[in-house]
C-alpha positions, -999 to +999 in steps of 0.1 A: +510-168-549+482-180-572+449-161-575+428-186-556+452-184-526+453-146-528+416-141-528+412-167-500+435-146-478+418-113-489+384-127-480+396-137-446+416-106-436+395-079-452+362-096-447+354-095-484+320-108-495+315-129-526+301-099-544+332-078-538+352-097-565+346-118-595+362-131-627+355-114-660+341-138-686+357-123-717+392-114-704+396-139-676+408-110-653+399-109-617+379-077-608+375-060-574+348-035-566+359+001-559+346-003-523+367-035-519+398-016-531+391+010-504+392-018-478+427-026-491+436+011-489+424+018-453+429-016-435+465-026-427+479-057-444+483-089-424+520-079-420+510-045-405+519-025-436+497+005-445+492+026-476+498+064-478+476+079-505+481+113-521+463+143-507+439+161-530+463+191-532+491+167-543+471+154-574+490+160-606+466+172-633+478+167-669+445+174-685+413+188-670+389+185-699+410+199-728+406+186-763+431+159-772+436+129-794+407+111-778+384+142-776+379+160-743+400+142-717+408+143-680+441+128-668+452+129-631+481+112-612+494+107-577+521+090-557+512+060-535+535+046-508+535+013-489+549+019-454+559-006-426+550-003-390+578+022-384+566+043-414+595+033-436+588+033-473+587-003-487+574+006-522+564+038-540+545+040-573+530+068-594+495+059-607+475+077-634+438+078-642+423+090-675+387+094-687+376+103-722+349+095-748+367+062-758+367+046-724+335+060-709+299+054-721+275+055-691+298+077-671+307+102-699+291+130-679+315+124-650+350+122-665+367+139-635+352+115-610+361+084-631+397+096-637+402+101-599+386+068-591+408+050-616+440+067-603+431+057-567+423+021-575+453+016-598+476+031-572+464+009-544+466-023-565+500-014-579+516-005-545+504-039-532+517-056-564+483-072-571+484-058-606+511-084-614+484-111-610+460-094-635+438-081-607+419-050-618+393-025-604+358-025-617+364+012-625+388+002-652+361-007-677+323-004-675+318-038-689+336-053-659+304-045-639+280-062-663+265-091-643+262-112-675+300-110-680+308-124-646+319-160-641+308-178-610+333-181-582+348-216-582+342-236-550+362-267-541+343-300-543+341-319-510+365-348-506+345-380-499+354-397-467+367-434-468+333-445-455+316-427-484+340-439-510+338-476-500+312-497-518+281-503-498+262-536-498+227-529-511+200-534-485+166-548-491+141-521-493+106-525-479+078-519-505+070-483-508+035-471-501+017-455-531+027-419-535+000-394-525-015-374-552-002-339-555-027-312-546-038-290-574-013-262-581-023-228-567-024-201-593-007-171-579-025-138-586-007-110-603-010-088-572+007-115-551+036-117-575+041-079-573+040-081-535+065-109-535+092-090-554+083-058-535+090-077-502+123-090-517+135-055-527+126-040-493+143-069-476+175-063-497+176-026-488+169-033-451+199-058-451+223-038-472+214-002-466+209+025-493+214+008-527+222+020-562+203+012-594+230-014-604+229-030-569+191-035-571+192-047-607+217-074-597+198-084-565+164-085-582+177-098-616+161-069-635+171-055-668+184-019-664+158-008-690+129-020-668+143-005-636+122+027-635+090+009-642+096-012-611+110+014-587+089+045-596+056+031-581+074+023-549+089+058-547+055+074-554+037+054-528+064+061-502+076+025-497+111+035-509+128+069-507+151+082-536+181+104-526+210+119-545+213+127-582+225+109-613+252+084-604+249+093-567+212+083-566+204+058-539+172+040-528+166+036-491+137+029-467+120+058-448+138+067-417+172+052-428+204+068-416+219+092-441+187+095-463+188+132-462+209+151-488+240+171-476+230+202-457+249+235-452+276+237-425+262+233-390+276+228-356+284+192-344+260+183-317+274+156-293+252+125-290+246+113-255+237+077-262+256+058-289+238+033-311+256+001-318+262-015-352+260-050-366+286-060-391+261-059-420+249-024-410+285-012-407+294-024-442+264-008-458+262+025-439+300+032-439+301+024-477+272+048-483+288+076-461+322+073-479+306+074-513+285+105-504+315+123-489+337+115-519+310+127-542+311+161-523+348+163-530+362+149-497+393+129-503+398+094-488+427+107-469+405+134-453+379+107-445+407+088-427+416+119-408+381+125-396+378+088-387+410+091-366+398+122-349+364+107-339+374+071-331+412+072-324+418+046-351+433+049-386+404+032-403+367+026-398+372-011-400+398-011-372+375+011-351+345-013-357+365-044-348+377-027-315+341-016-307+349+021-310+327+028-340+289+033-335+261+047-357+265+081-340+302+083-347+296+075-384+271+104-384+297+127-368+323+117-394+298+123-422+289+157-407+326+167-405+329+157-442+298+179-450+313+209-432+347+205-448+332+203-483+310+234-476+340+255-464+367+241-487+377+262-517+399+234-531+371+210-540+370+197-576+345+215-599 
């Protein structure tokens, strides 16, 4: 199967957006976002196969920050299995993730998180045999995520119909009236320009949910070095709320779901009336909830267990398609992740 046909099927089955994958300009490799790889991990394949990922307790730690050939290094591995509908093993692979000073620049302060992310993404792509087509995760290299290194996604040219391709006899055209003079151009005030991009940023967050610095830089076409000069005035005026820390920082609108930072363990209060979700809200809110739970040390397998307990489905995507996933149930799953992270003694340091 060639890459174009593969991504055509992925986009249709897993509901990928154009921003979920791209082609790297320098290497020519196809790159999937980490969130897109998670869709591959938790949504059954078109044949009904599903992936069994390693539990956190099953991770194999070769290095946890010891000094090595490449400086201080973290190396972790795990076993991934592709199972059929009867839970019979179709394929089993062992994947490894490593992080050190030679393959990290921006994320050098988070080697453990990056090593685990690379192991998970490599395991999923390997057990599905996508790595044979030079398909990589964006976590493999930080320059994969640079917008300037992405090639535009090719789109097929429309095939002209026989009527369009046939030569047409020119028709006599009536004389054209004189073109009206263009009105003088309106000079846009500086304040109006600022309000224009401010409205665009607020609209992006409203449509996509809590967004990271890189998401906003791509959407607004900002240079990362100018990001704080744009966003800080909005945060100080209360137009935008900043949550999380460091790489977990997100920018949301006041009153958005999951704006608040994780709180200590508390009892789950049942919600009487469930709030429904649109597909756009589901993609944004579920992605943000998963990222926050994973940042607290909750494994993706645990997230799947909580999802199954709340919705009765093995994945959030399946629950959403069947109408069993609401905004309230996402909040319940997130709260279960908070409670587990607060009480677990096996979380990564």
